[in-house]
C-alpha angles and dihedrals in degrees: 000000000000089000091056092048090050089052091051089051092049094243093124134020117273119245130194089239089069091058093092094165093051094228095127098256138079107231146126091297088067091051091050091049092051091050091050091050090051090050092047094245123141 
């Protein structure tokens, strides 16, 4: 999750692997999805 946040902040290059939602961008939706996966929510 920290890697995705760093990508959003421009600290590291974005990769398609960080686009967890598959919407073509790395953003807060990806972070939320990762949190939900960690919590076992669908």
